[in-house]
N, C-alpha and C positions, 0 to 999 in steps of 0.2 A: 701699504705704504712702507717704504724701507726706512730702517732706523738710521739715525745719525748720531755722532758724538757718543756720550756715555750711554745713551739708550741702546747702542749697539751691543754692549756687554749683556744687558738683560735680555734683549731680543734673541741673541745667540744662545744664551743659557736656556731660555724657554723652549727654543726650537730643539735643542739637544735633549732636554728633559722629556720632550714628547716622544722621543725614540728610545733613549737610553735611560735606565733607572740608576739614580745615584751618580757616582763618579764626578762630583762637583770639583774636586781638586784637579782631576785630569782636564776638565773643561777649562779651568783657570790656566793650567799650563799650556793648553792649546792656544788660548787667547794671548798669553805672554809671547809665545813663539810668533803668532801672527802680527802682534803690535811691534815686535822688535826685529822681525825678519830673521830671527834665529832658528836654527834647525832643532828638531825634537825627536828623541828616540824613546819609544814606548816599549817597555819590557813587561811581560806578564804571561801567566799560564794561558794555554789555549782556552778559548771560550769566554774571555773577559771583555769582549766587545771592542777590542782595539781598532780593528778595521772599520767597524760600524761607527765608532766615534769620529774617526777622521772623515769618513764619507759624509756623515751628518754635518760636520763643521764646513766641509767644502761646499755643500749644497746651500748652506745658510748664508754664505757671502757670495757676492757677485764677482768671483774670480775664476780663472781657468783652472781646471783640475785634471790631473792625470794620475793613473795608478799603474804601477809596474809590479807584477808578481815575480819576485826574485827566485830563480831556480838555478840549478847547477850548470845547465847548458846555456844560460844567458850570456850574451856577448856585449862588450862595451857599445857597439854600434846599435844594439837594440834599445839603448837608453839615450845615447847622445845623438845618433843619426850617422849618416855616412855620405860619401860622394858617389853618385851613380852616373855611369856613362850613358849619355843620350845617343843612341845609334844614329838618329837622324842628323844631328849636327856634329857628332864626333867630339863633343865637349862634355865636361862633367858638370852636373848640377847637384846642389846640396839638398839632401833629404833630412829634414829636422826630426829628431826623435822626441819621445814624450817628455824629455827634460825641459823642453821649451814650454813652460807653463808657469802658473803662479804657485800652485800647491802640488807638490809631487809626493804621492804616497808610495814609499818603498816598502812593500809588504814582505815580511820575513826576510829582511835584508841580509841576514847571516847565512842564507842558503846559497848566495852567489859566490863564485870564486873570487879570490883576492884581486885578480886583474879587473873584474867588473866593479868591485867596491872602490878600487883606486880611481876608476874612471869618474867617480863622483867628486873627487877631491877638489879639482879646479872649479867645478860648478858650485860647490858648497862654500868655498872660500872667496872666489873672485867673481862669482855671479856671471860667468861666461864659460863657454866650452870651445875647444879647438877641434875642428873637423877638417882634415887634410892640412892645408897650409893657412887656413883662415880661422880667425877668432870671432866668435859670434856672441854678443851679449844676450843674457837671459832677461825675460820680462821682469818688471818690478811691480809688486814685490815678488821674491822667489824664496821659497823655503821647502826644505825636505822634512817630511814627517815619516819616520821609519818605525816599523814594528819588528819585534823580535821575541821569540819564545825561549826563555833562558834555560829550560830543562833539556831541550833537544840537542843531541850530539851527532846522530847519524845524518850525514849529508849536509852538515853545517860547517862554517868556517868562522873562526874568531875574528871580530872586527879589529883591524890594526889600530894602535894608539893614535896614529896621525888622523885617522878618520873619526875615532871617538872624540878627539879633542875638538873637532869641528861641530859637534852637536852641542848647542848651548845648554840644553837640558836633557837629562835622561831620567824619565819618570817610571817608577816601578808600581804597577797596578796590583792591588790586593783583591781578595775575594769580597764580594758584597756581604753586608750584614744579613741577619735572619729576615728582618722585615723587607729589605730590598730584594732578597732572593725570592721571597713569597710574591712580591709585586711583579717580578720578572715572569714567574710562572703564570700569574693571573693574566698578564698581558698576552703571553703566548697562547693561552687558551681562547682568547677573544679575537685572534687574528683572522680565523676563517680560511677561505680558499680564494684563489684568483682564477677566474675562468679565462681560458684562451681557446677561442673557437668552440669546438664541441668538447674539449677537454678542460682539465682544471689542475692546478698545482697548489699545495699549501702555501699560504702567505708567510713571510718571515719579517723580521724587524726591518730589513732593508726595504721592504715594500712600504713601510711607514714613513720613509724619508720624503719630505716635501721638496719639490724641485724649485719652487719659487724662492729666491733669496730674500732674506730679511734685512740685509745690509748691502749697500752699494760699495763699489771700489773706492769712491770718494770718501765714504764714511770710514773705511779702513785706513785710508791715508791720513784723515783727520785724527783718528785715534793714535796712529803712529806718531804724528807731530806732537800731540798733547802729552803722550807718555814721555817723549824726549824732553818736554819742558818741565817735568817733575823735578823738584829740587833735591839734590843729593849733597848732604853736608860734608865738610872735610873730615869730620870724625867718622862718619859712615865709611868714607873711602879708606881711611886708615885702618878701620876694622877689617875691611875686605882684603886689603893688602896683607895684614897680619895673619888672617886666616889662611890665605893661599900660601904664604911663606912657611907657615907652620906645618902644612902638609908635606913640604919637602924635607923638613928637619925631623919628622917623627921617625923613631927607630924602626917601627914596623913597616914603614913605607919605602919601597925601592924607587918608585917613580912618583913624584908629587905633581901637583897641579901647575899648569903653565900660566904665564901672564894672561893668556886668553881667558882663563877661568875668572880672573878678577874683572875683566871687561864684562863677561857674562853675568857675574854677580850684580854689578851696578846697573846694567841695562835691564836685566830681568826684574830687579827690585823696583826700578822705575815703573815698568809695565804693571807689576803687581799692585803698586800703590795707586796707579791710575784706575785699574780695574776695581779696586776697593773704594774709589771715590776720593782719594787723597791727592794733594799736589806736592807731597813730600814723602820721603822714605822714612821708615822707622826700623829699629832693630829687629822687630818681628819679621820683616821682609827678608832680612839676611838669614835668620835662623830657619825660616820656613823653606827657603830655596837652597840652603847649603848642600843638602844631600843630592838634590837633583843636578846641581851645577858641578859638584866636586867628586862624588863617588866614582863616576865612570872615568875620571881623569887620574885616579889614584891606583897604583899597582903595589900590592903588598909584597914583602920579601917571602922567600920560600920558607924561612924559619917561622915567620908569623902565621903563614897558612898552615904549616904543620902543627902549630900550637892551637889551631882553631880560632885564631883572631879574625874578626871581620872588619871590613872597611868602615862599616857603620859605627862600630864601637870605637874605632880610632878617631873618626870624625867627631863623634859625640864628646869624646874626652877633650879634643882640641877646642870645640865650641864652649865647653864648660870652663876651660882655662882662660879664654878671652872674654867670656861673658861676665 
């Protein structure tokens, strides 16, 4: 039986926990992105289960899912689609690319050339793409969940500010704790092998992903509607505006957060409150989400970088000032 309403949150969490050890905060951020239709960027070292997490979430809900492995030779048409000449009729027909889905996993997005990254801008902001002379709407809901390894430089391209600003959240994954890492090893030892004909291959965590969804598309739509009904007080809105504006006035910051960051703060706070079973936002929502919403939208000055200042330290100081 598929979950509905707030039961969806617990059902998805249990499904993810069956495959991935820990990472409760990341699961919450994935649900926030799902309930708000906002895009999510996951940053973390290799091997932290970023792709596994997204795949598990995608299979847990009854929505269409596409994955694109970004590489240096990827073309915009490989994502958006293209017009193809039909030799029989002499007319062009539209071939739709993998972007026409509900959940698009852009794996290692920084490996694609800037031209390909820019191809996603219209899709991420306007929920439509232009192929030839025609504009095509994307399915609803539509969200991009991208992964990125922050330490790699060879064969990678820095994401432009215009694209970073379109990600509602950018969550940075950390290493698991000792107990969690031991549990990861215990699970890996119990996976066994998968037989294929007369041969066999070792099973991985991806083989543990269950294909039957636990939540319907209607339940997701209901959760989106209920999160939109969460009450946001005028005082909370004023604090969001003050926080965003202070990122622009900080002496260490060359480029501060845009008004889109304020929208992301209130919308993601609503979704977090709903996930936690509340019908109103609290200051904890703001402080919990501030780094994920603002850090990727802030660019420090060269002087601040030379002095070893981090964006996190600047943001923590601003939060302490308004707190």
